[in-house]
C-alpha positions in Angstrom: -44.1 41.5 -3.5 -42.1 39.8 -6.2 -41.8 35.9 -6.1 -38.7 34.5 -7.8 -39.2 31.1 -9.6 -36.8 28.9 -11.5 -33.1 27.9 -10.6 -31.1 30.2 -8.7 -28.6 30.8 -5.9 -27.7 34.4 -5.0 -26.6 36.9 -2.4 -28.0 40.3 -2.0 -26.2 43.1 -0.2 -28.4 45.7 1.6 -25.9 48.3 2.2 -28.2 50.6 4.1 -29.0 48.0 6.7 -25.7 46.2 6.5 -27.4 43.0 5.9 -26.5 40.2 3.5 -29.3 37.9 2.1 -28.5 34.5 0.8 -31.1 32.3 -0.9 -31.3 29.0 -2.9 -34.1 27.9 -5.4 -37.0 25.6 -4.2 -35.7 22.2 -5.5 -32.0 22.8 -5.1 -30.9 23.0 -8.7 -28.1 25.5 -8.0 -25.6 25.1 -5.1 -24.6 27.7 -2.4 -22.1 27.1 0.3 -21.1 29.3 3.2 -18.5 29.6 6.0 -19.8 31.3 9.2 -16.6 31.8 11.4 -15.2 34.3 13.9 -15.1 37.6 12.2 -15.7 36.1 8.6 -18.9 35.2 6.7 -18.0 34.0 3.2 -20.1 32.2 0.6 -19.6 30.7 -2.9 -21.0 28.4 -5.5 -18.2 25.8 -5.1 -16.3 24.5 -2.0 -13.0 25.0 -3.8 -13.8 28.9 -4.1 -14.3 29.1 -0.2 -11.1 27.1 0.5 -9.2 29.7 -1.7 -9.8 32.1 1.0 -6.9 32.0 3.6 -9.3 32.4 6.7 -11.5 29.5 5.7 -10.0 26.3 7.3 -9.7 23.3 5.1 -10.5 20.8 7.7 -12.0 17.4 6.9 -15.1 16.3 8.8 -14.1 12.6 9.2 -17.4 11.9 10.9 -19.2 12.6 7.7 -17.5 9.8 5.9 -19.8 7.2 7.1 -22.8 9.1 5.9 -21.0 9.3 2.4 -20.5 5.6 2.4 -24.0 5.0 3.3 -25.9 7.6 1.0 -23.2 8.1 -1.7 -23.2 11.7 -0.9 -23.1 13.8 2.6 -26.8 14.8 3.2 -27.1 18.8 3.3 -26.5 21.0 5.2 -23.4 19.2 6.1 -20.2 18.8 3.8 -17.0 17.0 4.0 -15.5 20.1 5.5 -16.0 21.1 9.2 -16.3 24.8 8.5 -18.4 24.7 5.4 -22.1 24.3 5.2 -24.6 23.7 2.2 -27.7 26.1 2.2 -30.7 23.9 2.1 -33.1 24.3 -1.0 -35.9 26.4 -0.5 -34.2 28.4 2.4 -32.7 31.9 2.9 -30.1 33.1 5.3 -29.3 36.5 6.5 -25.8 37.7 7.8 -25.0 40.9 9.6 -22.1 42.2 11.9 -24.3 40.8 14.7 -24.3 37.2 13.3 -26.6 35.1 11.0 -30.2 34.5 11.0 -31.3 31.2 9.7 -31.4 29.3 7.7 -35.0 29.8 7.3 -37.4 27.7 5.0 -39.4 29.9 2.5 -41.0 27.1 0.5 -41.8 23.2 0.9 -43.2 20.7 -1.5 -46.2 19.4 0.7 -46.7 16.0 -0.4 -49.9 14.4 0.8 -52.6 12.0 0.0 -54.8 14.7 -1.6 -58.6 14.6 -1.8 -60.2 12.5 -4.6 -60.7 14.3 -7.9 -61.8 13.7 -11.5 -58.9 11.6 -13.2 -59.5 13.0 -16.6 -59.8 16.7 -15.4 -56.6 15.9 -13.3 -54.8 14.7 -16.3 -55.7 17.6 -18.5 -54.5 20.0 -15.8 -51.2 18.1 -15.5 -50.6 18.1 -19.2 -51.3 21.9 -19.4 -49.0 22.7 -16.6 -46.2 20.7 -18.2 -46.9 22.5 -21.6 -46.6 25.8 -19.9 -43.4 24.6 -17.9 -41.8 23.5 -21.1 -42.7 26.8 -22.9 -41.2 28.9 -20.2 -37.9 27.0 -20.5 -37.7 27.4 -24.3 -37.3 31.2 -23.8 -33.8 31.8 -24.7 -31.3 33.8 -27.0 -29.2 30.8 -27.5 -29.8 27.4 -29.2 -32.1 25.0 -27.0 -31.9 21.1 -27.2 -33.1 18.2 -24.9 -31.5 15.1 -23.2 -33.5 12.3 -24.7 -33.3 8.7 -22.8 -36.4 7.2 -24.3 -38.0 7.2 -20.8 -41.4 8.7 -20.3 -40.0 11.9 -18.6 -37.4 13.0 -21.2 -39.8 11.8 -24.0 -42.8 14.0 -22.6 -40.4 17.1 -22.6 -39.4 16.5 -26.3 -43.0 16.0 -27.3 -43.9 19.2 -25.8 -40.9 21.0 -27.2 -41.7 19.8 -30.7 -45.2 21.3 -30.2 -43.9 24.7 -29.2 -40.4 25.2 -30.5 -39.9 27.6 -33.5 -37.4 25.2 -35.0 -36.6 21.4 -35.3 -35.8 20.2 -31.9 -32.3 18.9 -31.4 -32.1 15.8 -29.1 -29.0 13.9 -27.6 -28.8 10.4 -26.2 -26.1 7.9 -25.2 -25.7 4.3 -25.0 -23.1 1.8 -23.6 -20.7 -0.4 -25.7 -21.2 -4.1 -24.9 -24.0 -3.4 -22.3 -27.5 -3.9 -23.9 -29.2 -4.0 -20.6 -28.1 -0.4 -19.8 -28.7 0.9 -23.5 -31.8 2.9 -24.2 -30.7 4.2 -27.6 -33.3 2.1 -29.4 -36.2 3.8 -27.3 -34.8 7.2 -27.8 -34.7 6.8 -31.6 -38.4 5.8 -31.4 -39.2 9.2 -29.9 -36.8 11.1 -32.2 -38.6 9.6 -35.2 -41.9 10.3 -34.0 -41.2 14.0 -33.4 -38.9 14.6 -36.3 -35.9 15.6 -34.0 -32.4 16.2 -35.1 -31.0 13.3 -33.0 -27.5 12.7 -32.0 -26.2 9.7 -30.1 -22.9 8.9 -28.2 -21.7 5.4 -27.5 -19.7 5.4 -24.2 -16.8 3.0 -24.0 -15.3 1.3 -21.0 -12.2 3.4 -21.0 -14.4 6.5 -19.9 -13.7 5.4 -16.5 -10.3 7.1 -16.8 -12.3 10.5 -16.3 -12.7 9.7 -12.7 -10.4 12.3 -11.1 -11.9 15.0 -13.5 -15.3 14.2 -12.2 -14.2 14.4 -8.6 -12.8 17.9 -9.2 -15.9 19.2 -10.6 -18.0 17.8 -7.9 -15.7 19.3 -5.2 -15.6 16.0 -3.4 -16.4 12.3 -3.8 -19.6 11.3 -5.4 -20.9 7.8 -5.6 -23.4 8.0 -8.4 -21.6 6.7 -11.4 -24.0 8.0 -13.8 -22.2 11.3 -13.4 -19.8 9.9 -15.9 -22.0 9.6 -18.9 -23.9 12.8 -17.9 -20.5 14.5 -18.1 -20.0 13.0 -21.7 -23.5 13.7 -22.9 -23.2 17.3 -21.7 -20.0 17.6 -23.6 -21.6 16.2 -26.7 -24.8 18.5 -26.2 -22.8 21.6 -25.6 -21.1 21.3 -29.1 -24.7 22.2 -30.7 -26.6 24.0 -28.1 -26.2 26.2 -25.1 -29.3 25.0 -23.1 -30.8 21.5 -22.7 -34.1 20.5 -21.3 -34.2 17.3 -19.1 -36.7 14.9 -17.7 -35.3 15.4 -14.2 -37.9 15.4 -11.4 -40.6 13.2 -13.1 -39.8 10.2 -10.8 -39.5 12.4 -7.7 -42.9 14.2 -8.2 -45.0 11.4 -9.7 -43.6 8.4 -7.9 -41.5 6.6 -10.5 -39.0 4.8 -8.2 -39.2 1.2 -7.2 -38.4 2.1 -3.7 -41.9 3.8 -3.4 -43.6 0.7 -4.2 -41.5 -1.3 -2.0 -42.2 1.1 0.9 -45.9 1.0 0.4 -46.0 -2.9 0.1 -43.8 -3.5 3.0 -45.9 -1.2 5.2 -48.9 -3.4 4.5 -47.3 -6.6 5.8 -47.4 -7.6 9.3 -44.1 -7.4 11.3 -43.9 -11.1 11.7 -44.3 -11.6 7.9 -41.5 -9.0 7.2 -39.2 -10.7 9.6 -39.9 -14.0 7.9 -38.9 -12.4 4.5 -35.5 -11.3 5.8 -34.9 -14.9 6.7 -35.8 -16.1 3.2 -33.5 -13.6 1.6 -30.5 -15.6 2.8 -31.6 -18.6 0.8 -31.5 -16.6 -2.5 -28.4 -16.4 -4.6 -26.4 -13.3 -5.2 -26.6 -12.7 -9.0 -23.5 -11.0 -10.6 -25.7 -8.3 -12.0 -26.9 -5.2 -10.4 -30.2 -5.2 -12.2 -30.9 -8.8 -12.0 -34.6 -9.2 -10.7 -33.3 -11.8 -8.1 -30.9 -9.3 -6.7 -33.7 -6.6 -6.4 -36.0 -9.1 -4.7 -33.2 -10.1 -2.3 -32.6 -6.7 -1.3 -36.3 -6.0 -0.8 -36.6 -9.0 1.5 -33.3 -8.3 3.4 -34.4 -5.0 4.9 -38.0 -6.2 5.6 -37.6 -6.7 9.4 -36.9 -3.0 10.5 -38.7 0.3 10.6 -39.7 2.1 7.4 -36.5 4.3 7.8 -34.4 1.4 8.2 -35.9 -0.4 5.2 -35.7 2.6 3.0 -32.1 2.9 3.9 -31.6 -0.8 3.2 -32.9 -0.4 -0.2 -31.0 2.8 -1.1 -27.8 2.5 0.8 -24.6 2.2 -1.2 -22.9 0.4 1.8 -25.2 -1.4 4.2 -23.3 -1.7 7.5 -20.6 0.9 6.6 -19.2 0.5 10.1 -17.5 -2.8 8.9 -15.1 -0.9 6.5 -14.2 2.0 8.9 -11.3 2.3 11.3 -12.4 1.8 14.9 -12.3 5.5 15.8 -14.8 6.3 13.1 -17.3 3.4 14.0 -19.2 5.5 16.6 -20.1 7.9 13.7 -21.7 5.1 11.8 -24.0 4.1 14.6 -27.5 3.4 13.3 -29.1 6.5 14.8 -26.5 8.8 13.2 -27.1 7.3 9.8 -30.7 7.2 10.0 -31.1 10.8 11.2 -31.3 12.3 7.7 -34.3 10.1 6.9 -36.2 9.2 10.2 -37.7 12.7 10.7 -39.3 12.7 7.4 -40.6 9.2 7.5 -42.0 9.5 11.0 -44.0 12.6 10.1 -47.8 12.4 9.7 -49.2 11.4 6.3 -49.5 8.4 4.2 -46.6 6.1 3.6 -46.3 7.2 -0.1 -46.4 10.9 0.7 -43.8 10.6 3.3 -41.6 8.7 0.9 -42.1 11.3 -1.7 -41.2 14.1 0.7 -38.0 12.3 1.8 -36.9 11.7 -1.8 -37.5 15.2 -2.8 -35.7 16.7 0.1 -32.7 14.3 0.0 -31.9 12.2 -3.0 -33.1 14.8 -5.4 -31.0 17.9 -4.4 -28.0 16.0 -2.8 -27.5 13.4 -5.6 -29.6 13.9 -8.9 -29.4 17.7 -9.1 -25.9 17.8 -8.1 -24.8 15.5 -10.7 -26.6 17.4 -13.6 -25.5 20.8 -12.3 -21.7 19.9 -11.9 -21.5 17.7 -15.0 -23.3 20.2 -17.3 -21.6 23.3 -15.9 -18.3 21.7 -16.5 -19.0 22.4 -20.2 -20.9 25.5 -19.9 -24.2 23.9 -20.5 -27.4 25.1 -18.9 -29.9 22.3 -18.0 -33.5 23.2 -17.4 -36.1 20.8 -15.8 -39.7 21.3 -16.7 -40.8 18.7 -14.2 -39.4 20.8 -11.4 -41.5 23.6 -12.3 -43.1 25.2 -9.3 -46.7 24.8 -10.5 -45.9 21.1 -11.6 -44.4 20.2 -8.3 -47.1 21.7 -6.3 -49.8 20.0 -8.7 -48.0 16.6 -8.2 -47.6 17.1 -4.4 -51.4 17.6 -3.8 -52.6 14.5 -5.8 -54.2 11.5 -4.1 -52.2 8.5 -3.7 -54.2 6.4 -6.0 -53.3 8.8 -8.9 -49.7 8.3 -8.2 -49.2 4.6 -7.5 -51.8 1.9 -8.3 -51.6 -1.9 -9.2 -47.9 -1.8 -8.6 -47.2 0.9 -11.1 -46.1 4.4 -10.6 -46.7 7.6 -12.5 -50.3 6.7 -13.0 -51.8 10.3 -13.6 -48.6 11.2 -15.6 -49.2 8.3 -17.9 -52.8 9.2 -18.4 -51.9 12.9 -19.2 -49.4 11.7 -21.9 -51.7 9.2 -23.5 -52.1 10.1 -27.2 -48.9 12.2 -27.0 -46.2 9.6 -26.6 -45.9 6.3 -28.6 -47.5 3.4 -26.6 -44.2 1.5 -26.6 -42.7 4.4 -24.6 -45.7 5.2 -22.4 -46.0 1.5 -21.3 -42.4 0.5 -20.8 -41.2 -0.2 -17.3 -38.9 2.0 -15.4 -35.2 1.6 -16.5 -33.3 4.3 -14.7 -30.1 5.9 -15.9 -27.8 3.1 -14.9 -24.1 2.6 -15.8 -22.3 -0.8 -16.3 -19.7 0.4 -13.9 -19.1 -3.1 -12.5 -18.2 -4.4 -15.9 -16.1 -1.4 -16.6 -14.0 -2.0 -13.5 -13.2 -5.4 -14.4 -12.1 -4.2 -17.9 -10.1 -1.3 -16.4 -6.4 -0.8 -16.8 -4.1 -3.4 -15.2 -3.4 -2.6 -11.6 -5.9 0.3 -11.5 -7.9 -0.8 -8.4 -4.7 -2.3 -6.7 -3.0 1.1 -7.2 -6.0 3.2 -6.1 -7.5 1.1 -3.3 -5.1 -1.6 -2.1 -1.8 -0.1 -2.1 -0.1 0.8 1.2 0.1 4.5 0.2 -3.7 4.8 -0.7 -5.2 7.7 1.3 -8.3 5.7 2.0 -6.4 3.8 4.5 -6.5 6.9 6.9 -10.2 6.0 7.4 -10.9 2.5 6.0 -9.6 -0.8 7.1 -7.5 -2.4 4.4 -8.9 -5.9 4.6 -12.5 -5.5 3.9 -11.7 -3.2 1.2 -9.4 -6.0 -0.4 -12.1 -8.5 0.0 -14.6 -6.3 -1.7 -12.3 -5.9 -4.8 -11.4 -9.5 -4.9 -15.0 -10.7 -4.8 -16.0 -8.3 -7.5 -13.0 -9.4 -9.8 -13.9 -13.0 -9.2 -17.4 -12.3 -10.2 -18.8 -13.6 -7.0 -20.8 -10.4 -6.7 -21.3 -7.1 -8.5 -19.5 -4.6 -6.1 -19.2 -2.0 -8.8 -21.2 0.6 -7.1 -19.3 0.2 -3.8 -15.9 0.3 -5.4 -16.8 3.3 -7.5 -17.8 5.1 -4.1 -14.3 4.1 -2.7 -12.6 5.3 -6.0 -14.1 8.7 -5.7 -13.2 9.0 -2.0 -9.7 8.0 -2.8 -9.5 10.5 -5.6 -10.8 13.4 -3.5 -8.3 12.6 -0.6 -5.5 12.5 -3.1 -6.5 15.9 -4.5 -6.9 17.2 -1.0 -3.3 16.2 -0.3 -2.0 18.2 -3.1 -4.1 21.4 -2.5 
């Protein structure tokens, strides 16, 4: 039996049996949408392609909007259209004249607190698995390059490419004008010099925010992750030189690189009364006007301390906490806590260690619904293929079986990965703290064209008024412009929603 690996979304027609088989890759790198209606089963890689069929209804699912405001995306299999579903990653679906069978899962990354093992041996196995994963993704009859941020994951990919590539590796990086907190170009240069790459940098200016409508069109809907903007520009830059680019996507998801993993593990060890007390202390802390300010991170951790693990996770990761306050009355029932928690609760209440459950949740929600959507849509907008060695099946399965102590220890994630890369990466790269691919969207919105926010979000003709109350939206914009808080992420979320609704009107 042939087992497919890599990234794919396909439909296979069995004419003899009159059976259509749809399948999507394990991690969800490639999209696949379908409509299952009376007398019609239709599928496509884009929602706009399905809506081009006259028998596919273009009906918004208004009850999905609270989910979008909370997560920054609509968790699969739902979409913002009633009659359109997304096939989940690692699933297949069969359709015949008698109806559909599935979706049925064919693979899952089984994260668990694995048995104890020799750390040196595990590090060597991981390094070799990554080396093979990179080698497989270097096979191409077109030029291949790499995204390089200067973080551990992308630096590891570049280092292993330099070992095996037949020619000098081309790397591509971006920085942000006037925003040193978000600029990682200096770290990327260290790696580029170490491995002798042909390095290209792009500095993104605040006016890039004017690409908003193009991004929404390529995403087929609103998308709250503002790092889509630099990803779009980086892909455009990269495609001028190469056709394929390797990335470090997946390293945080497989090897526990996010702060929310540490937050979840720490909070679970605290007594309930202590966590409730922390929530009270949070109100005494100031609200810094900087999204990455340490006090802001601590405040958010403390604020969500009193609830269940699912409630805490949502509090740390939600774009809008308490989205109901912005919604019109008829939509507020869809923002009930149980509805919003449903996509995370089942995974976080499953058996297993706290860290393993958080890794499963992140791999099955944020990774395919946010990170991989962003990279796929923004790269394919320029005809660039992005390959992710850290999402190689062998690498994922190795990472999923690790003991927790090799993932997160002494408050630091990626323990085994760092050990595996010791001697390969420069110490200043290997030991630097997690930065993340952030964007100074809050500052950009304050520097935007005159009247931009007012015209898009506050005008009486704004389409978001169909779903949102104008007063809380106006207060959000006012507080941000007055520098009372950094509401850049929330405002960007509303702007992409407004853009999609406006584009839907003209469809």
